[in-house]
MDAnalysis code that builds the backbone (N, CA, C; Angstrom):
import MDAnalysis as mda
import numpy as np

u = mda.Universe.empty(321, n_residues=107, atom_resindex=np.repeat(np.arange(107), 3), trajectory=True)
u.add_TopologyAttr("name", ["N", "CA", "C"] * 107)
u.add_TopologyAttr("resid", np.arange(1, 108))
u.add_TopologyAttr("resname", ["MET", "VAL", "LYS", "ILE", "ASP", "TYR", "LYS", "VAL", "CYS", "ASN", "ARG", "CYS", "GLU", "GLY", "ALA", "ARG", "GLU", "LYS", "ARG", "CYS", "GLN", "ARG", "ILE", "CYS", "PRO", "GLY", "ASP", "LEU", "ILE", "GLY", "VAL", "ASN", "PRO", "GLU", "ASP", "ASP", "ARG", "PRO", "VAL", "VAL", "LEU", "TYR", "PRO", "GLU", "ASP", "CYS", "TRP", "ALA", "CYS", "THR", "ALA", "CYS", "VAL", "LYS", "ASP", "CYS", "PRO", "VAL", "ALA", "ALA", "ILE", "THR", "LEU", "LYS", "LEU", "PRO", "PHE", "GLN", "VAL", "LEU", "ASP", "LYS", "GLY", "ALA", "SER", "LEU", "ARG", "ALA", "THR", "ALA", "LYS", "GLY", "ARG", "LYS", "THR", "SER", "TRP", "VAL", "LEU", "GLU", "GLY", "THR", "ASP", "GLY", "LYS", "LYS", "GLU", "GLU", "PHE", "GLU", "ILE", "ILE", "VAL", "ASP", "SER", "ARG", "GLN"])
u.atoms.positions = np.array([
    [77.109, 201.447, 45.540],
    [75.663, 200.936, 45.263],
    [74.338, 201.394, 45.531],
    [73.694, 201.391, 44.625],
    [72.658, 202.028, 44.872],
    [71.575, 201.547, 45.036],
    [70.900, 201.420, 46.368],
    [69.612, 200.712, 46.960],
    [67.964, 201.331, 46.734],
    [67.402, 200.472, 46.148],
    [65.982, 200.679, 46.185],
    [65.210, 200.594, 47.383],
    [64.347, 201.320, 47.848],
    [63.574, 201.066, 49.344],
    [62.388, 200.611, 48.962],
    [61.795, 199.298, 48.040],
    [60.363, 199.023, 47.644],
    [58.912, 199.503, 48.610],
    [59.267, 199.729, 49.789],
    [58.600, 199.958, 51.185],
    [58.184, 201.233, 50.672],
    [59.305, 202.092, 50.181],
    [59.646, 203.914, 50.414],
    [58.659, 204.222, 48.423],
    [59.181, 203.006, 47.943],
    [59.150, 203.879, 46.405],
    [57.686, 203.599, 46.252],
    [56.902, 203.997, 45.174],
    [55.917, 204.333, 45.146],
    [55.617, 204.264, 43.085],
    [56.940, 203.971, 43.017],
    [56.848, 203.471, 41.298],
    [56.221, 204.080, 40.819],
    [56.886, 205.718, 40.773],
    [55.991, 207.341, 40.346],
    [54.508, 206.970, 39.927],
    [54.217, 206.614, 40.570],
    [52.440, 206.537, 40.583],
    [51.737, 206.065, 39.435],
    [52.726, 204.960, 39.042],
    [52.171, 204.301, 37.718],
    [53.271, 204.528, 36.500],
    [53.422, 205.863, 36.061],
    [54.503, 205.949, 35.487],
    [55.162, 205.185, 34.568],
    [54.932, 204.735, 33.284],
    [55.796, 204.251, 32.672],
    [57.589, 204.279, 32.796],
    [57.489, 205.283, 32.260],
    [59.136, 205.872, 32.538],
    [59.620, 206.232, 34.240],
    [60.103, 205.677, 34.921],
    [60.562, 206.662, 36.179],
    [61.068, 207.130, 35.785],
    [60.978, 208.381, 37.121],
    [62.154, 209.390, 37.647],
    [63.739, 208.885, 37.063],
    [63.604, 207.651, 37.952],
    [64.807, 207.141, 38.180],
    [65.715, 206.328, 37.367],
    [64.796, 206.263, 36.716],
    [65.194, 205.622, 34.870],
    [65.595, 206.529, 33.847],
    [64.736, 207.742, 33.884],
    [65.017, 208.639, 33.374],
    [66.151, 209.813, 33.690],
    [66.298, 209.941, 34.778],
    [67.283, 210.767, 34.669],
    [69.276, 209.832, 35.196],
    [68.660, 208.359, 35.011],
    [70.309, 207.762, 35.096],
    [71.027, 208.255, 34.077],
    [72.140, 209.077, 33.896],
    [73.062, 209.402, 32.766],
    [73.435, 207.697, 32.149],
    [73.499, 206.720, 32.904],
    [74.278, 205.293, 32.365],
    [73.149, 204.651, 32.324],
    [71.660, 204.809, 31.722],
    [71.217, 204.287, 31.352],
    [70.556, 202.376, 32.556],
    [70.697, 202.673, 33.882],
    [71.241, 201.228, 34.118],
    [70.580, 201.205, 35.160],
    [69.297, 202.012, 34.653],
    [67.867, 201.923, 35.509],
    [66.627, 200.955, 34.770],
    [66.234, 200.014, 35.201],
    [65.160, 200.158, 34.597],
    [64.044, 199.969, 34.927],
    [62.933, 198.542, 34.382],
    [61.928, 198.789, 35.112],
    [61.374, 197.054, 35.033],
    [60.815, 196.404, 36.452],
    [60.812, 194.960, 35.928],
    [59.154, 195.210, 35.716],
    [58.861, 193.820, 34.777],
    [57.532, 194.301, 33.525],
    [56.731, 193.414, 35.187],
    [56.593, 191.852, 35.591],
    [56.124, 191.752, 36.817],
    [55.421, 192.485, 37.417],
    [56.427, 193.564, 37.729],
    [55.265, 194.333, 39.319],
    [55.903, 196.098, 39.149],
    [56.488, 196.581, 37.838],
    [56.490, 197.142, 37.820],
    [57.716, 198.321, 38.383],
    [58.472, 197.821, 39.812],
    [59.613, 198.532, 40.394],
    [60.890, 198.636, 39.494],
    [60.953, 200.055, 39.560],
    [62.175, 200.402, 39.698],
    [63.243, 199.075, 39.416],
    [64.136, 198.618, 38.592],
    [65.783, 197.956, 39.568],
    [66.490, 198.257, 38.687],
    [68.265, 198.124, 39.392],
    [68.823, 198.882, 38.855],
    [69.630, 197.876, 37.784],
    [69.796, 197.446, 36.622],
    [69.975, 196.128, 36.012],
    [71.601, 196.188, 35.683],
    [72.686, 197.117, 36.457],
    [73.668, 196.695, 36.057],
    [74.475, 197.651, 36.796],
    [74.310, 196.771, 38.548],
    [74.987, 197.996, 39.378],
    [76.561, 198.229, 39.273],
    [77.061, 197.244, 38.510],
    [79.065, 197.200, 38.595],
    [79.045, 197.916, 37.885],
    [78.615, 198.737, 37.249],
    [78.270, 200.101, 36.528],
    [78.210, 201.494, 36.830],
    [77.844, 201.204, 37.884],
    [76.884, 202.452, 38.427],
    [78.780, 203.477, 38.948],
    [78.435, 204.823, 38.484],
    [79.751, 205.615, 39.139],
    [79.159, 206.713, 40.277],
    [77.599, 206.332, 40.773],
    [78.398, 206.990, 42.312],
    [77.529, 208.395, 42.160],
    [77.045, 208.779, 40.465],
    [76.939, 210.008, 40.758],
    [75.953, 210.996, 41.413],
    [75.149, 209.797, 42.017],
    [73.505, 210.305, 43.017],
    [72.064, 211.149, 42.122],
    [72.184, 211.574, 40.506],
    [70.825, 211.812, 40.185],
    [70.093, 211.181, 40.514],
    [70.071, 209.746, 40.536],
    [68.948, 209.002, 41.124],
    [68.026, 209.386, 42.754],
    [69.257, 209.338, 43.231],
    [68.919, 209.657, 44.561],
    [68.291, 210.814, 45.283],
    [69.443, 211.992, 44.213],
    [68.470, 213.206, 44.439],
    [67.031, 213.398, 43.697],
    [66.849, 212.469, 43.229],
    [65.360, 213.560, 41.547],
    [64.021, 211.910, 42.339],
    [64.194, 211.159, 42.909],
    [63.604, 210.736, 43.796],
    [62.602, 211.484, 44.846],
    [61.350, 211.709, 44.491],
    [60.661, 212.494, 44.770],
    [60.247, 212.417, 46.303],
    [60.349, 210.415, 46.465],
    [59.729, 209.749, 47.931],
    [60.994, 208.752, 49.119],
    [62.193, 209.787, 48.182],
    [63.615, 209.108, 49.151],
    [63.602, 208.229, 49.417],
    [63.641, 207.200, 48.472],
    [63.158, 205.933, 48.705],
    [64.738, 205.179, 48.019],
    [65.656, 205.890, 47.623],
    [67.096, 205.463, 46.611],
    [68.441, 206.189, 47.397],
    [68.860, 204.806, 48.099],
    [70.101, 205.843, 48.723],
    [71.204, 205.111, 48.243],
    [72.603, 205.906, 48.464],
    [73.363, 205.602, 47.802],
    [74.431, 204.618, 48.961],
    [75.676, 203.512, 48.542],
    [76.367, 202.968, 49.586],
    [77.556, 203.076, 48.476],
    [78.969, 203.927, 48.811],
    [80.026, 203.583, 48.016],
    [80.653, 202.930, 48.000],
    [80.960, 201.658, 47.043],
    [82.067, 200.437, 47.396],
    [82.902, 200.194, 48.152],
    [83.030, 199.455, 49.078],
    [84.605, 199.292, 49.979],
    [85.572, 199.496, 49.112],
    [85.687, 199.438, 48.006],
    [87.111, 200.391, 47.250],
    [87.611, 201.525, 47.399],
    [86.574, 202.271, 47.787],
    [86.788, 203.607, 47.568],
    [86.624, 204.365, 49.402],
    [86.809, 203.103, 49.999],
    [86.984, 203.516, 51.715],
    [87.438, 201.890, 52.375],
    [87.771, 202.938, 54.092],
    [88.290, 201.393, 54.217],
    [87.509, 200.460, 54.737],
    [88.382, 199.196, 54.619],
    [87.426, 198.416, 55.091],
    [86.700, 198.360, 56.115],
    [85.138, 198.595, 56.074],
    [84.263, 198.227, 57.032],
    [84.007, 199.863, 57.701],
    [84.129, 200.492, 56.755],
    [83.536, 201.999, 56.772],
    [82.819, 202.055, 55.909],
    [81.787, 202.951, 55.707],
    [80.392, 203.669, 54.902],
    [80.216, 204.613, 54.974],
    [79.598, 205.215, 53.141],
    [79.464, 206.246, 53.460],
    [77.676, 206.380, 52.736],
    [76.526, 206.965, 52.913],
    [75.466, 206.597, 52.456],
    [74.984, 208.288, 51.956],
    [74.198, 208.569, 51.064],
    [73.636, 209.410, 50.587],
    [72.173, 209.119, 50.322],
    [71.341, 210.461, 50.663],
    [69.909, 209.931, 51.131],
    [69.748, 211.703, 50.426],
    [68.734, 211.728, 49.887],
    [67.600, 212.772, 49.430],
    [66.225, 213.338, 49.251],
    [65.542, 214.664, 50.060],
    [64.756, 214.664, 50.355],
    [64.591, 216.210, 50.069],
    [63.351, 216.451, 48.587],
    [63.637, 217.816, 48.140],
    [64.297, 218.383, 48.201],
    [64.948, 219.334, 48.316],
    [66.001, 220.675, 48.346],
    [67.626, 219.930, 49.179],
    [67.184, 219.280, 49.866],
    [67.950, 218.690, 50.995],
    [68.758, 217.025, 50.705],
    [70.150, 216.833, 50.408],
    [70.615, 215.714, 50.449],
    [71.899, 215.777, 51.693],
    [71.843, 214.822, 52.079],
    [72.181, 214.365, 53.817],
    [73.556, 213.225, 53.020],
    [74.488, 213.008, 53.895],
    [75.446, 212.119, 53.513],
    [75.937, 211.962, 54.581],
    [75.783, 210.372, 55.520],
    [76.682, 209.917, 56.653],
    [77.455, 208.781, 56.900],
    [78.965, 209.724, 57.227],
    [79.908, 208.529, 56.926],
    [80.131, 208.178, 58.478],
    [80.784, 206.674, 58.249],
    [80.179, 206.208, 59.634],
    [82.243, 204.872, 59.077],
    [82.578, 205.588, 60.204],
    [84.249, 205.314, 60.263],
    [84.254, 203.475, 61.151],
    [85.924, 203.148, 60.230],
    [85.867, 202.031, 60.630],
    [85.599, 201.622, 62.770],
    [86.099, 203.190, 63.353],
    [85.143, 202.871, 64.418],
    [84.290, 203.595, 65.157],
    [83.657, 203.362, 64.531],
    [82.256, 203.281, 64.784],
    [81.709, 205.136, 64.706],
    [82.344, 205.943, 64.769],
    [82.165, 206.973, 64.933],
    [80.991, 207.640, 62.999],
    [80.326, 208.808, 63.749],
    [79.620, 209.285, 62.535],
    [79.614, 210.457, 62.200],
    [79.730, 210.678, 61.013],
    [79.865, 212.019, 60.730],
    [78.736, 212.234, 59.649],
    [78.459, 213.321, 59.963],
    [77.029, 213.826, 58.551],
    [77.245, 215.479, 58.597],
    [76.519, 215.137, 56.826],
    [76.733, 216.293, 56.178],
    [75.340, 216.144, 55.279],
    [74.812, 218.157, 55.199],
    [73.796, 218.317, 53.859],
    [74.308, 219.486, 53.519],
    [73.143, 219.258, 52.384],
    [73.504, 219.800, 51.336],
    [72.286, 220.554, 51.257],
    [72.218, 221.923, 51.144],
    [70.463, 222.313, 51.186],
    [71.034, 222.923, 49.441],
    [69.859, 222.933, 48.127],
    [69.875, 223.901, 47.274],
    [68.941, 224.750, 47.561],
    [69.565, 226.296, 47.244],
    [68.809, 227.260, 47.692],
    [67.960, 227.242, 45.950],
    [66.734, 227.551, 45.634],
    [65.917, 227.531, 44.332],
    [66.200, 229.113, 44.290],
    [67.161, 229.790, 44.764],
    [66.845, 231.187, 44.390],
    [68.448, 231.623, 43.517],
    [68.992, 230.269, 43.630],
    [70.223, 230.512, 42.866],
    [69.978, 230.281, 40.809],
])
């Protein structure tokens, strides 16, 4: 499930089309006309590709995989900032594991 932190989201500084809206391959993100905030229109159709997480310039979007792919009570969250994407896995036993992927711009 994609979650947008509206305390962090800068609404792409007033851009009509938000970056997360433009990058979503399923066209699942729209804009609320009342407050110009991006919203996930069809969360049940999201296939967790993380494109919006990776493209958000202020790291306002996180992803939590649905319980169907994890043990009940476990979680896997992805966040991205700049060239770094971080994953935090918390097991049902409370143990946490963290993974990072850093994109090398020289490639």
